C-alpha positions in Angstrom: 0.0 0.0 0.0 1.4 3.4 -0.9 0.1 6.6 0.6 2.8 8.9 -0.6 0.4 11.6 -1.8 -0.7 12.3 1.8 1.8 13.9 4.2 1.6 11.6 7.2 5.2 11.8 8.5 7.7 14.5 9.1 10.9 15.0 11.1 12.1 17.5 13.8 15.2 19.5 13.1 17.1 17.4 15.7 16.1 14.2 13.8 17.0 15.8 10.4 20.5 16.7 11.8 21.0 13.1 12.9 19.8 11.8 9.5 22.4 14.0 7.8 25.2 12.6 10.0 24.0 9.0 9.5 23.7 9.5 5.7 27.4 10.6 5.7 28.4 7.5 7.5 26.1 4.9 6.0 24.8 6.2 2.6 21.1 6.3 1.7 18.7 5.5 4.6 15.2 4.2 5.2 12.9 3.9 8.2 10.6 1.0 9.2 8.3 1.0 12.1 6.7 -2.3 13.3 4.8 -3.4 16.2 7.5 -5.9 17.0 8.6 -7.2 20.3 12.2 -6.0 20.5 11.8 -2.3 20.6 8.1 -1.9 20.6 7.0 0.5 18.0 10.2 2.5 17.7 11.1 3.6 14.2 14.1 1.7 13.1 16.7 3.4 10.8 18.5 1.2 8.3 20.7 1.6 5.3 18.5 1.7 2.2 17.8 -1.9 1.2 19.0 -3.5 4.5 15.4 -4.1 5.5 13.2 -5.9 3.0 9.7 -4.4 2.7 6.8 -6.2 1.1 3.1 -6.4 0.6 2.6 -6.4 4.4 4.2 -2.9 4.6 2.8 0.6 4.0 4.9 3.4 2.6 3.8 6.5 4.7 6.1 8.9 2.9 9.5 9.9 1.7 11.2 12.4 3.9 12.9 15.3 2.2 15.8 16.3 4.4 17.9 19.4 3.6 21.5 18.2 3.0 20.5 14.6 2.3 20.6 13.9 -1.4 17.9 11.2 -1.5 14.5 11.1 0.2 14.3 8.8 3.2 11.4 6.4 2.8 9.3 5.7 6.0 7.6 2.3 6.0 5.3 0.8 8.6 3.9 -2.7 8.9 0.3 -2.9 7.7 -0.8 -4.2 11.1 0.8 -1.3 12.9 -0.7 1.1 10.3 -4.2 0.0 11.4 -3.5 1.6 14.8 -1.7 4.7 13.3 -3.9 5.4 10.3 -5.3 8.7 11.7 -2.4 10.5 13.3 0.3 12.5 11.6 3.7 11.2 12.8 6.8 13.2 13.5 10.2 11.5 13.9 12.1 13.0 16.7 15.4 12.0 18.5 16.0 11.9 22.3 18.9 10.8 24.5 19.0 7.2 25.4 19.8 3.8 24.0 18.0 2.8 20.8 17.8 -0.6 19.2 21.0 -2.4 18.5 19.6 -2.9 14.9 18.9 0.8 14.3 21.8 3.0 12.9 21.5 5.6 15.7 22.2 3.1 18.5 26.0 3.8 18.7 25.3 7.6 18.9 23.7 7.4 22.4 20.3 8.6 21.1 17.2 7.0 19.8 14.5 7.9 17.3 10.9 8.0 18.5 7.5 9.0 17.2 5.4 11.9 18.3 1.8 12.0 16.9 -1.1 14.3 16.4 -4.5 13.7 14.7 -4.6 14.4 11.0 -6.7 17.5 10.3 -9.6 17.1 7.8 
């Protein structure tokens, strides 16, 4: 499912800065948010193509970040999307230990989602 025509996801300036740094270190990036067990519903940042998406995933949008040459796609599992279909999501970054699988983990910070209802 592709909802790219509707803005459903954005980033804070702090998250954008971290994405610029991670892009310099790792190349093109992507996000995937699942309802998985390991890190709950934290957004996970991967090198583009390091996480395989499929028919059970929803593309919420492609984040345009100043200073990052390619958009950063943000995917969510379809099951998780059922719960998050009405809010607008903002990717932020806070101090703390993230997932060992997400690229920001060694930086001493973690990505998280802030939400608000989509306006009609």
